[in-house]
Structures are given as structure tokens and as C-alpha cells.
C-alpha positions, -999 to 999 in steps of 0.1 A, spaced: -585 -489 -692 -621 -488 -681 -640 -456 -677 -642 -461 -639 -603 -464 -636 -599 -433 -658 -623 -413 -637 -605 -425 -606 -571 -414 -619 -585 -380 -630 -601 -375 -596 -568 -383 -579 -548 -360 -602 -574 -332 -597 -572 -337 -560 -534 -335 -561 -535 -302 -581 -565 -286 -564 -558 -296 -528 -524 -311 -520 -501 -289 -541 -518 -256 -531 -515 -267 -495 -478 -274 -499 -472 -241 -517 -491 -223 -490 -470 -240 -463 -437 -230 -479 -449 -194 -483 -460 -193 -447 -426 -208 -436 -408 -182 -457 -428 -153 -443 -423 -165 -407 -386 -172 -412 -380 -138 -428 -399 -120 -400 -380 -139 -373 -346 -132 -388 -354 -95 -393 -365 -93 -356 -333 -110 -346 -312 -85 -366 -332 -56 -351 -324 -68 -316 -287 -71 -325 -286 -36 -340 -305 -20 -311 -284 0 -287 -287 -10 -250 -304 13 -226 -271 21 -208 -256 35 -240 -232 6 -247 -224 -9 -281 -251 -27 -300 -248 -65 -299 -239 -67 -336 -208 -44 -331 -193 -62 -301 -173 -88 -320 -163 -62 -347 -133 -39 -346 -139 -4 -333 -113 24 -335 -129 48 -312 -99 45 -288 -101 65 -257 -128 88 -269 -154 95 -242 -190 83 -248 -205 114 -262 -233 120 -287 -211 118 -317 -198 83 -307 -233 72 -300 -245 84 -334 -215 67 -350 -223 34 -334 -260 37 -342 -255 44 -379 -229 18 -382 -251 -9 -367 -281 3 -387 -263 2 -420 -249 -33 -413 -283 -44 -402 -299 -32 -434 -274 -52 -454 -281 -83 -434 -319 -78 -438 -316 -74 -476 -294 -106 -478 -319 -125 -456 -349 -114 -477 -332 -124 -510 -321 -158 -497 -355 -166 -482 -373 -154 -514 -351 -175 -537 -354 -206 -515 -392 -202 -514 -395 -197 -552 -373 -228 -559 -394 -249 -536 -427 -237 -551 -414 -244 -586 -403 -279 -575 -438 -286 -562 -453 -275 -594 -431 -300 -613 -408 -274 -629 -372 -285 -634 -352 -258 -614 -318 -269 -626 -319 -247 -658 -330 -218 -637 -301 -222 -613 -276 -224 -642 -292 -194 -659 -291 -174 -626 -253 -181 -624 -247 -169 -659 -269 -138 -653 -250 -131 -621 -217 -132 -638 -229 -109 -666 -243 -84 -641 -210 -86 -622 -191 -76 -653 -216 -50 -663 -220 -33 -629 -185 -39 -615 -182 -3 -603 -214 -6 -584 -203 -40 -569 -170 -25 -559 -187 4 -542 -209 -19 -522 -180 -43 -512 -158 -14 -502 -186 1 -482 -192 -31 -463 -155 -34 -454 -153 2 -444 -181 -4 -419 -167 -37 -406 -133 -22 -401 -147 11 -387 -124 32 -408 -146 63 -401 -180 72 -388 -205 101 -386 -188 132 -371 -153 122 -380 -130 147 -397 -114 128 -426 -91 134 -456 -104 113 -486 -81 129 -511 -101 155 -530 -126 159 -501 -115 170 -466 -141 177 -440 -167 162 -416 -185 129 -424 -222 135 -424 -235 101 -437 -219 67 -443 -237 45 -468 -228 13 -486 -223 31 -519 -217 67 -511 -201 87 -482 -210 124 -478 -184 148 -464 -190 185 -456 -159 206 -460 -149 238 -443 -166 260 -469 -199 242 -464 -197 222 -497 -212 187 -494 -190 161 -512 -205 128 -524 -177 102 -525 -182 68 -540 -167 42 -517 -151 23 -545 -130 53 -555 -117 60 -520 -80 49 -522 -69 61 -488 -85 75 -456 -69 99 -432 -90 100 -401 -83 129 -378 -109 119 -352 -99 85 -339 -84 78 -305 -68 112 -300 -55 143 -318 -24 164 -314 -25 202 -314 8 214 -330 19 250 -324 48 265 -343 60 297 -325 83 320 -344 106 343 -325 134 367 -334 171 356 -335 178 382 -308 153 367 -283 164 346 -254 156 310 -265 155 296 -229 132 324 -217 110 321 -247 106 283 -241 97 288 -205 72 316 -212 55 296 -240 53 264 -218 40 283 -188 13 301 -208 2 269 -225 -1 251 -192 -21 279 -176 -44 281 -206 -49 243 -208 -59 243 -171 -88 266 -177 -122 249 -174 -132 255 -210 -101 238 -223 -91 213 -196 -119 188 -205 -104 184 -239 -68 180 -228 -56 144 -225 -19 151 -216 -1 183 -204 15 205 -231 50 195 -242 76 219 -255 97 201 -281 122 230 -284 137 247 -314 121 231 -345 139 251 -372 162 281 -377 157 302 -408 170 336 -421 138 352 -407 139 338 -372 137 308 -349 107 284 -348 97 268 -315 73 238 -315 48 229 -288 24 200 -288 -7 190 -268 -25 157 -270 -63 164 -270 -96 148 -277 -102 141 -314 -115 170 -333 -105 195 -307 -69 202 -320 -79 233 -340 -98 250 -312 -69 242 -289 -43 257 -313 -63 289 -316 -67 293 -278 -30 285 -270 -17 307 -298 -37 336 -284 -24 329 -248 12 325 -259 12 356 -281 -1 376 -251 26 361 -229 53 369 -254 42 405 -256 43 408 -218 78 393 -216 91 414 -245 99 385 -267 99 398 -303 85 382 -334 109 378 -364 93 404 -385 90 430 -357 128 426 -351 136 430 -388 113 460 -390 132 476 -361 166 469 -377 154 485 -410 142 516 -391 176 519 -373 194 516 -407 172 543 -423 178 567 -393 215 562 -396 
């Protein structure tokens, strides 16, 4: 090989390494950046709530268990956080996929055999899966909880050890504030069951004890009338979904007779409704002379002592 041919080949190789390959690498990097930016913008548009307060585009094909709950601030916050969390997962997945694709393309341009890297990545992924299986389980469970809309921000839930109001819903941890103000951090992978008391509707259940000597029919009429009048008041009527229903005698014990009354209300309002109706029915019982079990027993004891 002559010196001129050798010089020509060196020049061609140098041109390839100094001009062509850097340009190809730069093109792939630019494509990756633009693709990532475009996909992130698309995800942002899908997770953004419409101006009229409807569901974000990302949530429309997904199941939602809000039921007949009015569109209030809690429901809006629930949808917003759900869409934001799912969008953040999609953004992370898109970034990782685009980055891996770009790195593999650049290595291929530089003449590196990427097959061993792909095989090694598979082995490392399996090893990490076994080593961090609890973390992976938390993430997978969190994703399914969001997709299935098992609970959201503002819901009152029973997660086993923790019972209270959901404050945040994440992919790995859910935080619940209980009645005493304690903030519980619950790993999603350890949540075996979820009791949601804030989906669709709730039922306020009132157990009303009366004495054996009381007129059952009169007590039922007084309780139902008092409950209906209290439920018609402005401060309670907006939370009532169906009129109060008196189920009748629920149990008979040695102490007295237990009447049961139920009211279907908006989710999360059952406890306030129970307190208000109990107060109204207790006042109505006092006015009608319907005695409580213990008051009747106390009167009988006094009569026995005087005799």
C-alpha cells in the first residue's frame, strides 16, 4: 500500500470519527430530547383538568368509584392528585425508555456491541427484582390502586391498623390521619384490604334504646317524625340523599328494646347526621314521655326500696 493510499484511508477514517459520527450522535441526542419533551407535554395535557371542572383526559377511560357524589372540592382534589400521580409514573417511564434507546443508538454508532449490555441489563434487572421485591410490590400495588380508584384524597378508609382520612396517595406510601390526629404511613404493598367509607354514599345508622314498658308503635312514630323534621332542616337537608327509614325493632334484651333507623347520606356525612338525629330524637322522646331502659330500671329500683 502506497503512502498516498494510506494517507487517504486515514483521512477518510478521521473524517468519519471527527465529522460523521459526532453528527449522528448529536442527531440522536436531539431526537431523544425532542421526543421526551413532546411526550411529557402530551402527558401534561392529558393530566390537566378542564376549565369546567370535569375529569382530566387521562382519567376518562379509567374506572372511577365516585358514584353519585356531587362535584365538590374533595372530588376535584381527588381527581387532580390521581391524574398527577399517574402522569408522573408515565413521565418517568417515558424518560427511562427514551434514555435507554438513545444510549443504545449512540453505542451502536461508536461501534460498541450492545448485545452483551442488553443481556447484562436483563440479569441485573432480575437481581434487583429479587433484592427489592418489597419495593417493587409497593409500586405495583400503588399503580393498581390508582388505576382502580380504590380510594383518594379526603376519603375515610379502614386499612386494618390505620383508620382515618386519606391525606396523600403515592405510588409507595399512603398517609392516613386518624381521629386522634396521628398520621399513619401505610406501605401500599402491605395493604391487604381497603374499607372505603366515602364512595358513592354512606348510611347513618341509629340504634335507639327504649324501655320495655314503652309503647313501641308510638316510639317508632315519634322517632321517625323527629328524624324527618331534623333531616328537612337546611343545615342537614343538603347531605340527605333519601328520607329516613325506620326499620323497626332491631333487638330485645334484658335491659330494653332497641329500635333501628337509617338515613342514606352523602359520603363522610354519616357521623354528623347520627349526632344531629340522636339529639333530635332524644328530645322528642323526652317530650313524649318515652323512657330509656336505664331510667325505667332506676324507677323500678326506687319503688322496690320504698316498699
